[in-house]
C-alpha positions in Angstrom: 16.9 -10.7 -1.5 15.0 -11.7 1.5 11.4 -12.7 2.3 9.3 -9.9 3.8 6.0 -11.6 3.9 5.2 -15.3 4.3 1.5 -16.2 4.8 0.5 -19.8 5.4 -3.2 -20.9 5.6 -4.0 -17.3 6.9 -7.7 -17.1 7.8 -9.4 -14.1 9.4 -12.9 -14.2 10.9 -15.2 -11.3 11.4 -18.5 -11.9 13.2 -17.8 -15.6 13.0 -17.6 -15.4 9.2 -14.3 -15.8 7.2 -13.1 -12.6 5.6 -9.9 -14.3 4.4 -9.7 -18.2 4.0 -6.5 -20.3 3.9 -4.4 -17.6 2.2 -0.9 -18.6 1.2 1.3 -15.8 -0.1 5.0 -14.9 -0.2 6.6 -11.6 -1.0 10.3 -11.1 -1.6 12.2 -7.8 -0.8 12.8 -7.0 -4.5 9.1 -7.4 -5.6 6.3 -4.9 -6.2 2.9 -6.5 -5.8 -0.6 -5.2 -6.7 -3.7 -6.8 -5.0 -6.9 -6.6 -7.0 -10.3 -8.2 -6.7 -14.0 -7.4 -6.3 -15.5 -5.3 -3.6 -15.6 -7.2 -0.3 -12.9 -9.8 -1.6 -10.7 -9.3 1.4 -8.0 -7.0 -0.1 -7.8 -4.4 2.7 -8.0 -7.1 5.4 -5.0 -8.8 3.8 -3.1 -5.5 3.8 -3.9 -5.0 7.5 -2.5 -8.3 8.4 0.7 -7.4 6.4 0.8 -4.1 8.3 0.7 -6.0 11.6 -2.6 -4.2 12.5 -4.5 -7.4 13.0 -3.5 -11.0 13.5 -4.8 -14.1 11.7 -7.6 -16.1 13.4 -5.8 -19.2 12.2 -2.7 -19.9 10.2 0.7 -18.2 10.3 1.7 -14.7 9.2 5.4 -13.9 9.2 6.1 -10.2 8.6 9.7 -9.1 8.1 10.8 -12.3 9.8 8.6 -12.0 12.8 5.5 -14.2 13.5 2.4 -12.2 14.4 1.2 -13.2 17.8 4.8 -13.8 19.0 6.2 -10.4 18.5 5.8 -6.8 19.8 3.8 -5.4 17.0 4.5 -1.8 18.1 8.2 -2.3 17.3 7.4 -4.2 14.1 5.2 -1.5 12.8 8.1 1.0 12.9 9.7 -1.1 10.1 6.5 -0.9 7.9 5.2 2.1 5.9 1.5 2.1 5.5 -0.6 4.7 3.6 -4.4 4.6 3.9 -7.3 6.9 4.1 -8.1 5.5 7.5 -4.7 6.5 8.9 -5.0 10.0 7.2 -8.2 10.7 9.2 -6.1 10.6 12.4 -3.8 13.5 11.3 -5.0 16.8 12.8 -6.2 19.2 10.1 -4.1 22.0 11.6 -0.8 20.0 11.5 1.6 21.3 8.9 2.4 19.0 6.0 6.0 18.9 7.1 5.1 17.8 10.6 2.5 15.3 9.3 5.3 13.5 7.4 8.1 13.9 10.1 6.0 12.6 13.0 6.0 9.1 11.3 9.5 8.7 12.8 7.8 8.2 16.2 4.7 6.6 14.9 2.5 9.5 16.0 0.0 11.6 13.9 0.4 14.9 15.6 3.4 17.0 16.8 3.7 17.0 20.6 6.9 16.8 22.6 9.0 14.8 20.3 12.5 16.0 19.6 13.7 16.1 15.9 17.2 16.6 14.7 18.2 18.7 11.7 18.8 15.5 9.8 15.1 14.5 10.4 14.0 17.9 9.0 16.3 17.6 6.0 15.1 14.1 5.2 11.5 15.1 5.5 12.0 18.0 3.2 13.8 15.8 0.7 10.9 13.4 0.7 8.4 16.2 0.3 10.4 17.4 -2.7 10.4 13.8 -4.2 6.6 13.7 -3.9 6.1 17.3 -5.2 5.0 18.7 -1.9 8.0 20.9 -0.9 6.0 24.1 -1.6 3.3 22.9 0.8 5.5 22.1 3.7 4.0 24.9 6.0 0.5 24.4 4.7 -2.1 22.9 7.1 -2.9 19.3 6.2 -6.6 19.9 6.3 -6.3 22.4 3.4 -4.8 20.0 1.0 -6.5 18.8 -2.2 -7.3 15.1 -2.5 -4.3 14.5 -4.7 -2.0 16.4 -2.3 -3.4 14.6 0.7 -2.7 11.2 -1.0 0.8 12.1 -1.8 1.4 13.4 1.8 0.2 10.0 3.1 2.8 8.2 0.9 5.5 10.7 1.9 4.7 10.0 5.6 4.8 6.2 4.9 8.3 6.4 3.4 9.6 8.8 6.0 10.9 6.1 8.4 12.8 4.3 5.6 10.6 1.2 5.8 11.5 -2.3 4.8 8.0 -2.8 3.4 5.7 -0.3 2.0 1.9 -0.8 1.9 -0.4 1.4 -0.1 -4.2 1.0 0.3 -5.8 2.5 -2.8 -3.4 5.5 -3.1 -5.1 7.1 -6.0 -8.8 6.3 -5.3 -11.2 9.1 -6.0 -8.5 11.3 -7.7 -9.2 13.2 -10.9 -7.3 12.2 -14.0 -4.4 14.7 -13.6 -3.9 14.0 -9.9 -4.2 10.1 -10.5 -1.6 10.1 -13.3 0.8 12.3 -11.4 0.6 10.1 -8.3 0.8 6.8 -10.4 3.9 8.2 -12.1 5.6 9.1 -8.8 4.9 5.7 -7.3 6.3 4.0 -10.4 9.4 6.1 -10.2 9.9 5.3 -6.6 9.3 1.6 -7.1 12.0 1.5 -9.8 14.7 2.8 -7.4 17.2 0.1 -6.5 16.9 1.1 -2.8 13.1 1.0 -2.6 11.6 -1.5 -0.2 9.2 -4.2 -1.1 5.8 -2.7 -2.1 2.3 -4.0 -1.9 -0.5 -1.9 -3.3 -4.3 -2.5 -3.2 -6.4 -1.1 -6.1 -9.8 -1.6 -7.8 -8.6 -0.5 -11.3 -5.9 -1.9 -13.5 -5.4 1.6 -14.9 -4.0 2.6 -11.4 -1.2 0.1 -11.5 2.2 2.0 -11.8 4.7 0.9 -14.4 7.3 -1.5 -13.0 5.1 -3.5 -10.7 6.3 -7.1 -10.9 3.6 -9.3 -9.3 -0.2 -9.5 -8.9 -2.4 -11.2 -6.3 -6.0 -11.6 -7.4 -8.4 -12.3 -4.5 -12.1 -13.3 -4.6 -14.4 -14.3 -1.9 -11.6 -14.0 0.6 -9.4 -16.5 -1.1 -6.4 -16.3 -3.5 -7.7 -16.8 -7.0 -4.4 -16.2 -8.8 -1.0 -15.0 -7.9 2.4 -14.7 -9.5 4.3 -12.6 -12.1 2.1 -9.8 -13.2 2.0 -10.6 -16.9 0.8 -14.1 -16.2 -1.7 -13.2 -13.6 -3.5 -10.1 -14.9 -5.0 -11.8 -18.0 -8.5 -11.4 -19.5 -9.4 -15.0 -18.7 -8.4 -14.9 -15.0 -9.9 -11.5 -14.3 -13.1 -12.4 -16.2 -13.5 -15.5 -14.0 -12.6 -13.7 -10.7 -15.0 -10.7 -11.4 -17.7 -12.8 -12.9 -18.0 -10.7 -16.1 -16.2 -10.8 -19.4 -13.4 -8.3 -19.5 -10.6 -7.6 -21.9 -7.2 -6.8 -20.4 -4.7 -4.7 -22.5 -1.1 -3.9 -21.7 0.3 -0.7 -23.6 3.4 1.3 -22.9 4.0 -0.2 -19.5 0.4 0.3 -18.2 -2.7 -2.0 -17.9 -6.2 -1.3 -18.6 -9.5 -3.3 -18.7 -12.7 -2.9 -20.5 -16.0 -4.7 -20.6 -16.3 -7.0 -23.5 -20.1 -7.2 -23.5 
């Protein structure tokens, strides 16, 4: 076990206002974290720091043993898998699903003059199969449904065999069937002994896959609660963080929350 994220007093300013304030957070290689909190709480900003996409304004962020601001982030990013709608928008609609996944090896979003070996193609096809996309390998990325597109984003993120996997709302906007299929696949992947550390941002407890071990609740750009998931996602803590009375329930390995009124 090794530490993959070590944030100490991390603060991020935007337009001279703090989006994150004095965040302390540590993630170990065998942990699976979910980040949850109200809209505008700083969840995506926190994930972008973890992805080495932005640096803290103040404080120290150590990612995979490298301190941001003192490392070549382009090399560091090759060790991180990151799935988000923002990244998906850079993939050409005409790119095949196979190529949209395989190009992650070079950190590009469109096939150009890169050279791929048979082993790269075999790995990409194996990953497509794992994420129920093998029948779509030659389909154009732009023709995918929302659920297929989300799974292709995740497949692309795991293609380089990352040491850290970051998922930004991987099932947002999906219908019930697509959501449950994707949540189940993420849970199965997270349970594999060889899987990397995983951090996932979500707005809804129902979207948390089975097997996630830890939770980080953020509110107003600050850490409100953090730790083992069963001690963090409680009715009292989430009611205080969201400013409404909610009842948190845990059944058959899955969470859900409802308004208490």
